[in-house]
All heavy atoms as a GROMACS GRO file, in nm:
protein
  592
    1MET      N    1  -0.864  -0.524   0.409
    1MET     CA    2  -0.907  -0.538   0.283
    1MET      C    3  -0.822  -0.642   0.199
    1MET      O    4  -0.718  -0.671   0.248
    1MET     CB    5  -0.881  -0.400   0.202
    1MET     CG    6  -0.754  -0.369   0.135
    1MET     SD    7  -0.740  -0.209   0.060
    1MET     CE    8  -0.772  -0.101   0.200
    2THR      N    9  -0.876  -0.688   0.094
    2THR     CA   10  -0.806  -0.799   0.023
    2THR      C   11  -0.699  -0.731  -0.069
    2THR      O   12  -0.707  -0.609  -0.092
    2THR     CB   13  -0.907  -0.880  -0.067
    2THR    OG1   14  -0.954  -0.796  -0.168
    2THR    CG2   15  -1.018  -0.939   0.015
    3ARG      N   16  -0.608  -0.812  -0.113
    3ARG     CA   17  -0.504  -0.757  -0.205
    3ARG      C   18  -0.572  -0.699  -0.326
    3ARG      O   19  -0.531  -0.604  -0.385
    3ARG     CB   20  -0.413  -0.873  -0.246
    3ARG     CG   21  -0.296  -0.828  -0.334
    3ARG     CD   22  -0.214  -0.943  -0.370
    3ARG     NE   23  -0.154  -1.009  -0.246
    3ARG     CZ   24  -0.014  -0.994  -0.214
    3ARG    NH1   25   0.064  -0.919  -0.296
    3ARG    NH2   26   0.014  -1.047  -0.111
    4ASP      N   27  -0.671  -0.775  -0.387
    4ASP     CA   28  -0.740  -0.724  -0.507
    4ASP      C   29  -0.806  -0.588  -0.487
    4ASP      O   30  -0.804  -0.504  -0.567
    4ASP     CB   31  -0.848  -0.822  -0.556
    4ASP     CG   32  -0.785  -0.954  -0.620
    4ASP    OD1   33  -0.663  -0.947  -0.659
    4ASP    OD2   34  -0.855  -1.048  -0.624
    5GLN      N   35  -0.866  -0.580  -0.361
    5GLN     CA   36  -0.932  -0.444  -0.331
    5GLN      C   37  -0.817  -0.327  -0.325
    5GLN      O   38  -0.836  -0.228  -0.377
    5GLN     CB   39  -1.005  -0.454  -0.202
    5GLN     CG   40  -1.128  -0.539  -0.216
    5GLN     CD   41  -1.190  -0.554  -0.068
    5GLN    OE1   42  -1.120  -0.575   0.026
    5GLN    NE2   43  -1.328  -0.582  -0.065
    6ALA      N   44  -0.706  -0.360  -0.261
    6ALA     CA   45  -0.607  -0.259  -0.244
    6ALA      C   46  -0.543  -0.236  -0.385
    6ALA      O   47  -0.523  -0.114  -0.417
    6ALA     CB   48  -0.494  -0.314  -0.158
    7PHE      N   49  -0.527  -0.332  -0.477
    7PHE     CA   50  -0.475  -0.305  -0.606
    7PHE      C   51  -0.573  -0.223  -0.686
    7PHE      O   52  -0.538  -0.128  -0.753
    7PHE     CB   53  -0.459  -0.442  -0.680
    7PHE     CG   54  -0.321  -0.500  -0.661
    7PHE    CD1   55  -0.268  -0.515  -0.538
    7PHE    CD2   56  -0.253  -0.557  -0.768
    7PHE    CE1   57  -0.140  -0.571  -0.524
    7PHE    CE2   58  -0.128  -0.609  -0.762
    7PHE     CZ   59  -0.074  -0.612  -0.636
    8SER      N   60  -0.701  -0.254  -0.675
    8SER     CA   61  -0.800  -0.163  -0.751
    8SER      C   62  -0.797  -0.019  -0.695
    8SER      O   63  -0.798   0.078  -0.777
    8SER     CB   64  -0.944  -0.223  -0.722
    8SER     OG   65  -0.956  -0.339  -0.781
    9LEU      N   66  -0.794   0.011  -0.568
    9LEU     CA   67  -0.786   0.145  -0.516
    9LEU      C   68  -0.654   0.211  -0.568
    9LEU      O   69  -0.664   0.324  -0.608
    9LEU     CB   70  -0.781   0.134  -0.363
    9LEU     CG   71  -0.924   0.148  -0.290
    9LEU    CD1   72  -0.902   0.135  -0.149
    9LEU    CD2   73  -0.994   0.268  -0.334
   10ALA      N   74  -0.544   0.134  -0.554
   10ALA     CA   75  -0.423   0.198  -0.599
   10ALA      C   76  -0.420   0.247  -0.741
   10ALA      O   77  -0.377   0.354  -0.782
   10ALA     CB   78  -0.299   0.105  -0.567
   11LYS      N   79  -0.474   0.156  -0.832
   11LYS     CA   80  -0.488   0.194  -0.965
   11LYS      C   81  -0.574   0.312  -0.998
   11LYS      O   82  -0.548   0.398  -1.074
   11LYS     CB   83  -0.541   0.064  -1.038
   11LYS     CG   84  -0.446  -0.043  -1.072
   11LYS     CD   85  -0.516  -0.163  -1.143
   11LYS     CE   86  -0.426  -0.288  -1.142
   11LYS     NZ   87  -0.497  -0.393  -1.197
   12VAL      N   88  -0.693   0.324  -0.927
   12VAL     CA   89  -0.784   0.432  -0.943
   12VAL      C   90  -0.710   0.560  -0.907
   12VAL      O   91  -0.735   0.665  -0.973
   12VAL     CB   92  -0.913   0.419  -0.849
   12VAL    CG1   93  -0.984   0.541  -0.831
   12VAL    CG2   94  -0.991   0.303  -0.902
   13PHE      N   95  -0.619   0.563  -0.807
   13PHE     CA   96  -0.558   0.681  -0.762
   13PHE      C   97  -0.417   0.701  -0.823
   13PHE      O   98  -0.352   0.783  -0.788
   13PHE     CB   99  -0.557   0.686  -0.616
   13PHE     CG  100  -0.682   0.694  -0.543
   13PHE    CD1  101  -0.750   0.595  -0.472
   13PHE    CD2  102  -0.762   0.818  -0.566
   13PHE    CE1  103  -0.872   0.619  -0.417
   13PHE    CE2  104  -0.894   0.827  -0.515
   13PHE     CZ  105  -0.948   0.723  -0.439
   14GLY      N  106  -0.390   0.622  -0.930
   14GLY     CA  107  -0.275   0.651  -1.003
   14GLY      C  108  -0.147   0.569  -0.977
   14GLY      O  109  -0.044   0.598  -1.036
   15ALA      N  110  -0.151   0.487  -0.888
   15ALA     CA  111  -0.041   0.413  -0.854
   15ALA      C  112  -0.032   0.287  -0.950
   15ALA      O  113  -0.124   0.258  -1.011
   15ALA     CB  114  -0.049   0.357  -0.702
   16LYS      N  115   0.082   0.225  -0.949
   16LYS     CA  116   0.104   0.104  -1.028
   16LYS      C  117   0.129  -0.019  -0.938
   16LYS      O  118   0.252  -0.045  -0.917
   16LYS     CB  119   0.220   0.134  -1.125
   16LYS     CG  120   0.191   0.251  -1.223
   16LYS     CD  121   0.303   0.277  -1.321
   16LYS     CE  122   0.272   0.394  -1.397
   16LYS     NZ  123   0.396   0.440  -1.477
   17PRO      N  124   0.032  -0.069  -0.892
   17PRO     CA  125   0.055  -0.191  -0.799
   17PRO      C  126   0.121  -0.313  -0.866
   17PRO      O  127   0.086  -0.323  -0.983
   17PRO     CB  128  -0.075  -0.222  -0.740
   17PRO     CG  129  -0.178  -0.172  -0.851
   17PRO     CD  130  -0.110  -0.048  -0.908
   18GLN      N  131   0.193  -0.390  -0.794
   18GLN     CA  132   0.253  -0.504  -0.855
   18GLN      C  133   0.268  -0.613  -0.739
   18GLN      O  134   0.272  -0.588  -0.612
   18GLN     CB  135   0.383  -0.480  -0.914
   18GLN     CG  136   0.475  -0.401  -0.825
   18GLN     CD  137   0.604  -0.344  -0.895
   18GLN    OE1  138   0.595  -0.291  -1.007
   18GLN    NE2  139   0.714  -0.337  -0.840
   19ASN      N  140   0.296  -0.738  -0.771
   19ASN     CA  141   0.294  -0.845  -0.684
   19ASN      C  142   0.450  -0.865  -0.639
   19ASN      O  143   0.472  -0.957  -0.551
   19ASN     CB  144   0.242  -0.971  -0.734
   19ASN     CG  145   0.100  -0.974  -0.732
   19ASN    OD1  146   0.023  -0.935  -0.639
   19ASN    ND2  147   0.029  -1.000  -0.846
   20TRP      N  148   0.539  -0.792  -0.682
   20TRP     CA  149   0.676  -0.818  -0.653
   20TRP      C  150   0.748  -0.686  -0.621
   20TRP      O  151   0.691  -0.567  -0.651
   20TRP     CB  152   0.750  -0.882  -0.775
   20TRP     CG  153   0.732  -0.802  -0.891
   20TRP    CD1  154   0.801  -0.700  -0.954
   20TRP    CD2  155   0.617  -0.810  -0.992
   20TRP    NE1  156   0.751  -0.649  -1.058
   20TRP    CE2  157   0.630  -0.714  -1.096
   20TRP    CE3  158   0.511  -0.895  -1.005
   20TRP    CZ2  159   0.540  -0.711  -1.198
   20TRP    CZ3  160   0.421  -0.885  -1.112
   20TRP    CH2  161   0.450  -0.791  -1.199
   21VAL      N  162   0.863  -0.679  -0.564
   21VAL     CA  163   0.936  -0.572  -0.520
   21VAL      C  164   1.044  -0.549  -0.622
   21VAL      O  165   1.132  -0.653  -0.644
   21VAL     CB  166   0.988  -0.575  -0.383
   21VAL    CG1  167   1.078  -0.456  -0.355
   21VAL    CG2  168   0.867  -0.574  -0.283
   22THR      N  169   1.068  -0.436  -0.682
   22THR     CA  170   1.178  -0.401  -0.767
   22THR      C  171   1.241  -0.278  -0.716
   22THR      O  172   1.200  -0.215  -0.630
   22THR     CB  173   1.133  -0.394  -0.919
   22THR    OG1  174   1.059  -0.268  -0.930
   22THR    CG2  175   1.051  -0.509  -0.964
   23LYS      N  176   1.354  -0.238  -0.801
   23LYS     CA  177   1.419  -0.113  -0.762
   23LYS      C  178   1.322   0.008  -0.784
   23LYS      O  179   1.346   0.115  -0.723
   23LYS     CB  180   1.544  -0.100  -0.851
   23LYS     CG  181   1.655  -0.196  -0.812
   23LYS     CD  182   1.774  -0.179  -0.893
   23LYS     CE  183   1.875  -0.279  -0.859
   23LYS     NZ  184   1.997  -0.273  -0.938
   24GLN      N  185   1.224  -0.012  -0.876
   24GLN     CA  186   1.131   0.104  -0.898
   24GLN      C  187   1.015   0.105  -0.798
   24GLN      O  188   0.938   0.200  -0.794
   24GLN     CB  189   1.070   0.093  -1.042
   24GLN     CG  190   1.177   0.122  -1.148
   24GLN     CD  191   1.275   0.007  -1.170
   24GLN    OE1  192   1.236  -0.103  -1.163
   24GLN    NE2  193   1.396   0.035  -1.205
   25THR      N  194   1.010   0.012  -0.708
   25THR     CA  195   0.906   0.010  -0.591
   25THR      C  196   0.921   0.124  -0.511
   25THR      O  197   1.032   0.138  -0.437
   25THR     CB  198   0.902  -0.126  -0.529
   25THR    OG1  199   0.885  -0.226  -0.619
   25THR    CG2  200   0.790  -0.125  -0.428
   26ASP      N  201   0.826   0.204  -0.490
   26ASP     CA  202   0.832   0.330  -0.396
   26ASP      C  203   0.808   0.291  -0.251
   26ASP      O  204   0.872   0.340  -0.162
   26ASP     CB  205   0.767   0.446  -0.436
   26ASP     CG  206   0.796   0.501  -0.569
   26ASP    OD1  207   0.926   0.519  -0.595
   26ASP    OD2  208   0.704   0.533  -0.661
   27TYR      N  209   0.704   0.206  -0.229
   27TYR     CA  210   0.650   0.174  -0.101
   27TYR      C  211   0.588   0.031  -0.106
   27TYR      O  212   0.537  -0.014  -0.207
   27TYR     CB  213   0.529   0.265  -0.051
   27TYR     CG  214   0.573   0.400  -0.038
   27TYR    CD1  215   0.551   0.500  -0.134
   27TYR    CD2  216   0.646   0.445   0.080
   27TYR    CE1  217   0.587   0.626  -0.119
   27TYR    CE2  218   0.682   0.582   0.091
   27TYR     CZ  219   0.662   0.669  -0.004
   27TYR     OH  220   0.692   0.796   0.009
   28LEU      N  221   0.599  -0.036  -0.002
   28LEU     CA  222   0.544  -0.170   0.014
   28LEU      C  223   0.442  -0.155   0.133
   28LEU      O  224   0.464  -0.106   0.241
   28LEU     CB  225   0.653  -0.267   0.070
   28LEU     CG  226   0.607  -0.417   0.089
   28LEU    CD1  227   0.551  -0.472  -0.029
   28LEU    CD2  228   0.717  -0.495   0.152
   29VAL      N  229   0.304  -0.181   0.086
   29VAL     CA  230   0.192  -0.171   0.176
   29VAL      C  231   0.188  -0.300   0.258
   29VAL      O  232   0.175  -0.389   0.190
   29VAL     CB  233   0.061  -0.149   0.108
   29VAL    CG1  234  -0.054  -0.131   0.201
   29VAL    CG2  235   0.062  -0.012   0.021
   30VAL      N  236   0.188  -0.291   0.388
   30VAL     CA  237   0.198  -0.398   0.473
   30VAL      C  238   0.071  -0.409   0.552
   30VAL      O  239   0.043  -0.314   0.635
   30VAL     CB  240   0.325  -0.396   0.571
   30VAL    CG1  241   0.325  -0.514   0.657
   30VAL    CG2  242   0.449  -0.387   0.485
   31GLY      N  243   0.003  -0.518   0.538
   31GLY     CA  244  -0.134  -0.529   0.611
   31GLY      C  245  -0.083  -0.617   0.734
   31GLY      O  246   0.030  -0.630   0.772
   32LEU      N  247  -0.191  -0.683   0.802
   32LEU     CA  248  -0.152  -0.767   0.920
   32LEU      C  249  -0.087  -0.891   0.870
   32LEU      O  250  -0.135  -0.963   0.771
   32LEU     CB  251  -0.301  -0.803   0.972
   32LEU     CG  252  -0.290  -0.894   1.094
   32LEU    CD1  253  -0.223  -0.830   1.215
   32LEU    CD2  254  -0.429  -0.926   1.141
   33ILE      N  255   0.015  -0.930   0.932
   33ILE     CA  256   0.089  -1.052   0.911
   33ILE      C  257   0.073  -1.132   1.031
   33ILE      O  258   0.129  -1.096   1.135
   33ILE     CB  259   0.231  -1.028   0.881
   33ILE    CG1  260   0.253  -0.922   0.773
   33ILE    CG2  261   0.306  -1.153   0.867
   33ILE    CD1  262   0.396  -0.880   0.745
   34GLU      N  263  -0.002  -1.236   1.017
   34GLU     CA  264  -0.024  -1.337   1.139
   34GLU      C  265   0.082  -1.428   1.146
   34GLU      O  266   0.136  -1.500   1.053
   34GLU     CB  267  -0.165  -1.399   1.113
   34GLU     CG  268  -0.286  -1.311   1.113
   34GLU     CD  269  -0.407  -1.383   1.122
   34GLU    OE1  270  -0.419  -1.492   1.180
   34GLU    OE2  271  -0.502  -1.315   1.070
   35THR      N  272   0.133  -1.436   1.268
   35THR     CA  273   0.242  -1.536   1.293
   35THR      C  274   0.214  -1.604   1.434
   35THR      O  275   0.140  -1.562   1.507
   35THR     CB  276   0.392  -1.463   1.305
   35THR    OG1  277   0.388  -1.381   1.412
   35THR    CG2  278   0.422  -1.396   1.182
   36ALA      N  279   0.292  -1.706   1.454
   36ALA     CA  280   0.274  -1.778   1.590
   36ALA      C  281   0.335  -1.690   1.697
   36ALA      O  282   0.422  -1.595   1.664
   36ALA     CB  283   0.352  -1.905   1.584
   37LEU      N  284   0.294  -1.695   1.811
   37LEU     CA  285   0.352  -1.620   1.926
   37LEU      C  286   0.499  -1.634   1.938
   37LEU      O  287   0.556  -1.733   1.930
   37LEU     CB  288   0.292  -1.672   2.060
   37LEU     CG  289   0.318  -1.586   2.183
   37LEU    CD1  290   0.263  -1.444   2.171
   37LEU    CD2  291   0.263  -1.660   2.303
   38GLY      N  292   0.562  -1.506   1.931
   38GLY     CA  293   0.705  -1.501   1.943
   38GLY      C  294   0.777  -1.510   1.810
   38GLY      O  295   0.896  -1.490   1.807
   39GLU      N  296   0.709  -1.540   1.709
   39GLU     CA  297   0.770  -1.567   1.580
   39GLU      C  298   0.780  -1.430   1.501
   39GLU      O  299   0.679  -1.347   1.507
   39GLU     CB  300   0.688  -1.664   1.493
   39GLU     CG  301   0.744  -1.688   1.359
   39GLU     CD  302   0.670  -1.797   1.275
   39GLU    OE1  303   0.621  -1.894   1.340
   39GLU    OE2  304   0.630  -1.782   1.154
   40GLU      N  305   0.881  -1.393   1.443
   40GLU     CA  306   0.906  -1.265   1.369
   40GLU      C  307   0.819  -1.260   1.234
   40GLU      O  308   0.819  -1.371   1.155
   40GLU     CB  309   1.048  -1.239   1.327
   40GLU     CG  310   1.132  -1.207   1.442
   40GLU     CD  311   1.106  -1.072   1.513
   40GLU    OE1  312   1.070  -0.980   1.428
   40GLU    OE2  313   1.103  -1.072   1.624
   41PRO      N  314   0.739  -1.160   1.203
   41PRO     CA  315   0.663  -1.143   1.083
   41PRO      C  316   0.756  -1.116   0.971
   41PRO      O  317   0.747  -1.001   0.921
   41PRO     CB  318   0.569  -1.040   1.116
   41PRO     CG  319   0.629  -0.957   1.216
   41PRO     CD  320   0.728  -1.047   1.302
   42ILE      N  321   0.839  -1.201   0.910
   42ILE     CA  322   0.931  -1.172   0.813
   42ILE      C  323   0.895  -1.235   0.692
   42ILE      O  324   0.864  -1.356   0.680
   42ILE     CB  325   1.074  -1.193   0.854
   42ILE    CG1  326   1.119  -1.128   0.976
   42ILE    CG2  327   1.175  -1.193   0.736
   42ILE    CD1  328   1.126  -0.980   0.957
   43THR      N  329   0.903  -1.163   0.576
   43THR     CA  330   0.880  -1.222   0.439
   43THR      C  331   1.003  -1.165   0.362
   43THR      O  332   1.061  -1.058   0.394
   43THR     CB  333   0.745  -1.186   0.371
   43THR    OG1  334   0.752  -1.049   0.345
   43THR    CG2  335   0.631  -1.216   0.459
   44LYS      N  336   1.032  -1.222   0.248
   44LYS     CA  337   1.140  -1.177   0.174
   44LYS      C  338   1.119  -1.030   0.127
   44LYS      O  339   1.212  -0.948   0.113
   44LYS     CB  340   1.157  -1.267   0.049
   44LYS     CG  341   1.212  -1.401   0.091
   44LYS     CD  342   1.237  -1.485  -0.044
   44LYS     CE  343   1.291  -1.626   0.001
   44LYS     NZ  344   1.300  -1.716  -0.124
   45LYS      N  345   0.993  -0.994   0.096
   45LYS     CA  346   0.960  -0.869   0.058
   45LYS      C  347   0.993  -0.759   0.165
   45LYS      O  348   1.025  -0.646   0.130
   45LYS     CB  349   0.808  -0.842   0.018
   45LYS     CG  350   0.772  -0.924  -0.108
   45LYS     CD  351   0.624  -0.906  -0.129
   45LYS     CE  352   0.595  -0.992  -0.253
   45LYS     NZ  353   0.456  -0.980  -0.285
   46LEU      N  354   0.979  -0.793   0.295
   46LEU     CA  355   1.009  -0.702   0.398
   46LEU      C  356   1.163  -0.683   0.413
   46LEU      O  357   1.217  -0.599   0.481
   46LEU     CB  358   0.956  -0.750   0.529
   46LEU     CG  359   0.802  -0.738   0.539
   46LEU    CD1  360   0.756  -0.801   0.671
   46LEU    CD2  361   0.745  -0.589   0.523
   47LEU      N  362   1.249  -0.776   0.352
   47LEU     CA  363   1.393  -0.778   0.373
   47LEU      C  364   1.459  -0.698   0.262
   47LEU      O  365   1.589  -0.688   0.258
   47LEU     CB  366   1.442  -0.917   0.377
   47LEU     CG  367   1.393  -1.006   0.489
   47LEU    CD1  368   1.453  -1.142   0.474
   47LEU    CD2  369   1.433  -0.944   0.624
   48THR      N  370   1.384  -0.640   0.170
   48THR     CA  371   1.440  -0.575   0.050
   48THR      C  372   1.488  -0.430   0.090
   48THR      O  373   1.563  -0.368   0.020
   48THR     CB  374   1.343  -0.548  -0.057
   48THR    OG1  375   1.236  -0.472  -0.028
   48THR    CG2  376   1.301  -0.689  -0.115
   49GLY      N  377   1.452  -0.364   0.199
   49GLY     CA  378   1.477  -0.233   0.239
   49GLY      C  379   1.388  -0.129   0.177
   49GLY      O  380   1.406  -0.015   0.197
   50THR      N  381   1.296  -0.177   0.105
   50THR     CA  382   1.194  -0.087   0.058
   50THR      C  383   1.108  -0.023   0.165
   50THR      O  384   1.069  -0.102   0.259
   50THR     CB  385   1.094  -0.172  -0.041
   50THR    OG1  386   1.173  -0.225  -0.141
   50THR    CG2  387   0.989  -0.076  -0.098
   51PRO      N  388   1.083   0.100   0.159
   51PRO     CA  389   0.998   0.166   0.262
   51PRO      C  390   0.871   0.102   0.269
   51PRO      O  391   0.806   0.065   0.162
   51PRO     CB  392   1.000   0.322   0.224
   51PRO     CG  393   1.106   0.332   0.134
   51PRO     CD  394   1.127   0.203   0.053
   52THR      N  395   0.812   0.094   0.397
   52THR     CA  396   0.684   0.017   0.414
   52THR      C  397   0.584   0.130   0.463
   52THR      O  398   0.624   0.221   0.522
   52THR     CB  399   0.681  -0.092   0.507
   52THR    OG1  400   0.734  -0.060   0.639
   52THR    CG2  401   0.779  -0.216   0.455
   53ILE      N  402   0.458   0.114   0.426
   53ILE     CA  403   0.349   0.187   0.493
   53ILE      C  404   0.239   0.087   0.527
   53ILE      O  405   0.235  -0.024   0.479
   53ILE     CB  406   0.294   0.303   0.401
   53ILE    CG1  407   0.225   0.231   0.266
   53ILE    CG2  408   0.408   0.388   0.355
   53ILE    CD1  409   0.161   0.339   0.178
   54SER      N  410   0.174   0.134   0.638
   54SER     CA  411   0.062   0.034   0.672
   54SER      C  412  -0.061   0.053   0.596
   54SER      O  413  -0.074   0.142   0.512
   54SER     CB  414   0.018   0.090   0.823
   54SER     OG  415  -0.053   0.210   0.822
   55GLU      N  416  -0.156  -0.041   0.605
   55GLU     CA  417  -0.281  -0.033   0.533
   55GLU      C  418  -0.351   0.098   0.563
   55GLU      O  419  -0.415   0.173   0.474
   55GLU     CB  420  -0.363  -0.153   0.562
   55GLU     CG  421  -0.489  -0.177   0.487
   55GLU     CD  422  -0.569  -0.293   0.518
   55GLU    OE1  423  -0.507  -0.398   0.565
   55GLU    OE2  424  -0.683  -0.294   0.485
   56ARG      N  425  -0.352   0.135   0.693
   56ARG     CA  426  -0.411   0.267   0.721
   56ARG      C  427  -0.350   0.382   0.652
   56ARG      O  428  -0.423   0.470   0.612
   56ARG     CB  429  -0.405   0.283   0.889
   56ARG     CG  430  -0.461   0.410   0.932
   56ARG     CD  431  -0.616   0.412   0.946
   56ARG     NE  432  -0.651   0.502   0.840
   56ARG     CZ  433  -0.780   0.506   0.790
   56ARG    NH1  434  -0.859   0.416   0.826
   56ARG    NH2  435  -0.810   0.585   0.696
   57ASP      N  436  -0.219   0.390   0.646
   57ASP     CA  437  -0.149   0.493   0.576
   57ASP      C  438  -0.186   0.484   0.438
   57ASP      O  439  -0.206   0.595   0.364
   57ASP     CB  440   0.006   0.486   0.589
   57ASP     CG  441   0.044   0.523   0.741
   57ASP    OD1  442  -0.021   0.600   0.803
   57ASP    OD2  443   0.161   0.476   0.761
   58PHE      N  444  -0.202   0.370   0.370
   58PHE     CA  445  -0.250   0.363   0.227
   58PHE      C  446  -0.379   0.419   0.219
   58PHE      O  447  -0.401   0.493   0.120
   58PHE     CB  448  -0.244   0.211   0.192
   58PHE     CG  449  -0.303   0.190   0.053
   58PHE    CD1  450  -0.245   0.239  -0.063
   58PHE    CD2  451  -0.414   0.123   0.051
   58PHE    CE1  452  -0.302   0.219  -0.180
   58PHE    CE2  453  -0.475   0.095  -0.075
   58PHE     CZ  454  -0.426   0.143  -0.193
   59LEU      N  455  -0.465   0.396   0.303
   59LEU     CA  456  -0.605   0.441   0.304
   59LEU      C  457  -0.612   0.599   0.317
   59LEU      O  458  -0.686   0.670   0.251
   59LEU     CB  459  -0.690   0.383   0.398
   59LEU     CG  460  -0.723   0.235   0.368
   59LEU    CD1  461  -0.807   0.165   0.481
   59LEU    CD2  462  -0.806   0.219   0.241
   60ASP      N  463  -0.522   0.650   0.404
   60ASP     CA  464  -0.511   0.788   0.413
   60ASP      C  465  -0.459   0.857   0.287
   60ASP      O  466  -0.509   0.959   0.245
   60ASP     CB  467  -0.405   0.824   0.535
   60ASP     CG  468  -0.479   0.807   0.676
   60ASP    OD1  469  -0.591   0.777   0.672
   60ASP    OD2  470  -0.390   0.779   0.776
   61TRP      N  471  -0.364   0.790   0.215
   61TRP     CA  472  -0.321   0.833   0.086
   61TRP      C  473  -0.422   0.844  -0.008
   61TRP      O  474  -0.447   0.944  -0.081
   61TRP     CB  475  -0.202   0.759   0.038
   61TRP     CG  476  -0.144   0.796  -0.098
   61TRP    CD1  477  -0.060   0.888  -0.135
   61TRP    CD2  478  -0.193   0.721  -0.220
   61TRP    NE1  479  -0.054   0.893  -0.252
   61TRP    CE2  480  -0.115   0.787  -0.319
   61TRP    CE3  481  -0.271   0.613  -0.249
   61TRP    CZ2  482  -0.139   0.751  -0.454
   61TRP    CZ3  483  -0.282   0.577  -0.384
   61TRP    CH2  484  -0.205   0.644  -0.479
   62CYS      N  485  -0.516   0.741  -0.007
   62CYS     CA  486  -0.631   0.733  -0.111
   62CYS      C  487  -0.724   0.848  -0.079
   62CYS      O  488  -0.773   0.918  -0.172
   62CYS     CB  489  -0.692   0.604  -0.093
   62CYS     SG  490  -0.609   0.459  -0.146
   63GLN      N  491  -0.748   0.874   0.041
   63GLN     CA  492  -0.839   0.980   0.087
   63GLN      C  493  -0.779   1.116   0.055
   63GLN      O  494  -0.852   1.201   0.000
   63GLN     CB  495  -0.858   0.978   0.239
   63GLN     CG  496  -0.972   1.072   0.281
   63GLN     CD  497  -0.995   1.047   0.437
   63GLN    OE1  498  -0.931   0.988   0.500
   63GLN    NE2  499  -1.110   1.116   0.481
   64THR      N  500  -0.646   1.136   0.062
   64THR     CA  501  -0.582   1.258   0.018
   64THR      C  502  -0.593   1.276  -0.137
   64THR      O  503  -0.636   1.391  -0.181
   64THR     CB  504  -0.447   1.266   0.057
   64THR    OG1  505  -0.428   1.252   0.210
   64THR    CG2  506  -0.371   1.379   0.019
   65ARG      N  507  -0.578   1.170  -0.202
   65ARG     CA  508  -0.588   1.182  -0.350
   65ARG      C  509  -0.726   1.220  -0.388
   65ARG      O  510  -0.743   1.291  -0.486
   65ARG     CB  511  -0.547   1.047  -0.422
   65ARG     CG  512  -0.400   1.021  -0.401
   65ARG     CD  513  -0.313   1.094  -0.479
   65ARG     NE  514  -0.341   1.066  -0.622
   65ARG     CZ  515  -0.283   1.139  -0.717
   65ARG    NH1  516  -0.210   1.237  -0.701
   65ARG    NH2  517  -0.307   1.103  -0.850
   66LEU      N  518  -0.827   1.160  -0.325
   66LEU     CA  519  -0.963   1.183  -0.356
   66LEU      C  520  -1.002   1.335  -0.332
   66LEU      O  521  -1.061   1.398  -0.400
   66LEU     CB  522  -1.053   1.090  -0.266
   66LEU     CG  523  -1.214   1.102  -0.304
   66LEU    CD1  524  -1.242   1.069  -0.450
   66LEU    CD2  525  -1.286   0.997  -0.212
   67ALA      N  526  -0.951   1.389  -0.206
   67ALA     CA  527  -0.982   1.526  -0.177
   67ALA      C  528  -0.910   1.616  -0.286
   67ALA      O  529  -0.970   1.724  -0.315
   67ALA     CB  530  -0.915   1.556  -0.043
   68GLN      N  531  -0.803   1.578  -0.340
   68GLN     CA  532  -0.727   1.671  -0.438
   68GLN      C  533  -0.816   1.661  -0.555
   68GLN      O  534  -0.827   1.764  -0.621
   68GLN     CB  535  -0.586   1.605  -0.474
   68GLN     CG  536  -0.493   1.625  -0.357
   68GLN     CD  537  -0.359   1.542  -0.375
   68GLN    OE1  538  -0.350   1.463  -0.451
   68GLN    NE2  539  -0.254   1.582  -0.306
   69TRP      N  540  -0.862   1.549  -0.596
   69TRP     CA  541  -0.952   1.549  -0.716
   69TRP      C  542  -1.068   1.623  -0.708
   69TRP      O  543  -1.116   1.693  -0.794
   69TRP     CB  544  -0.978   1.397  -0.752
   69TRP     CG  545  -0.879   1.318  -0.811
   69TRP    CD1  546  -0.756   1.358  -0.843
   69TRP    CD2  547  -0.887   1.173  -0.846
   69TRP    NE1  548  -0.679   1.242  -0.897
   69TRP    CE2  549  -0.762   1.140  -0.898
   69TRP    CE3  550  -0.996   1.086  -0.839
   69TRP    CZ2  551  -0.731   1.019  -0.949
   69TRP    CZ3  552  -0.969   0.958  -0.896
   69TRP    CH2  553  -0.843   0.917  -0.945
   70SER      N  554  -1.128   1.623  -0.580
   70SER     CA  555  -1.250   1.693  -0.555
   70SER      C  556  -1.231   1.842  -0.563
   70SER      O  557  -1.307   1.917  -0.630
   70SER     CB  558  -1.311   1.653  -0.418
   70SER     OG  559  -1.415   1.724  -0.390
   71ARG      N  560  -1.119   1.890  -0.512
   71ARG     CA  561  -1.082   2.028  -0.519
   71ARG      C  562  -1.070   2.076  -0.659
   71ARG      O  563  -1.098   2.188  -0.713
   71ARG     CB  564  -0.958   2.055  -0.431
   71ARG     CG  565  -0.988   2.074  -0.277
   71ARG     CD  566  -0.869   2.127  -0.198
   71ARG     NE  567  -0.748   2.053  -0.221
   71ARG     CZ  568  -0.719   1.952  -0.140
   71ARG    NH1  569  -0.807   1.905  -0.052
   71ARG    NH2  570  -0.603   1.895  -0.166
   72SER      N  571  -0.989   1.990  -0.746
   72SER     CA  572  -0.961   2.019  -0.881
   72SER      C  573  -1.094   2.025  -0.966
   72SER      O  574  -1.098   2.086  -1.069
   72SER     CB  575  -0.859   1.933  -0.937
   72SER     OG  576  -0.919   1.800  -0.965
   73LEU      N  577  -1.201   1.960  -0.917
   73LEU     CA  578  -1.321   1.962  -0.990
   73LEU      C  579  -1.416   2.069  -0.944
   73LEU      O  580  -1.531   2.087  -0.978
   73LEU     CB  581  -1.389   1.824  -0.987
   73LEU     CG  582  -1.329   1.706  -1.050
   73LEU    CD1  583  -1.396   1.582  -1.012
   73LEU    CD2  584  -1.320   1.731  -1.186
   74GLY      N  585  -1.372   2.141  -0.844
   74GLY     CA  586  -1.434   2.262  -0.786
   74GLY      C  587  -1.539   2.211  -0.679
   74GLY      O  588  -1.636   2.288  -0.656
   75GLY      N  589  -1.514   2.093  -0.619
   75GLY     CA  590  -1.609   2.045  -0.522
   75GLY      C  591  -1.566   2.081  -0.389
   75GLY      O  592  -1.541   2.086  -0.294
   0.00000   0.00000   0.00000
């Protein structure tokens, strides 16, 4: 998914997505990082110590939030 798509989903489900990492950042969603063979996939954002989750984990979170909403609506 694109960054814009991920941001839209995050907003719909109550998260506050941002393009930078701060002390208030709870999780960093990490998609596929393409690198040359043998090169480490490192960006400054990954070096902050902020917990990371995969794109799949992010989608699972979205699905869980949707299920919670559905239950609260009696569905």
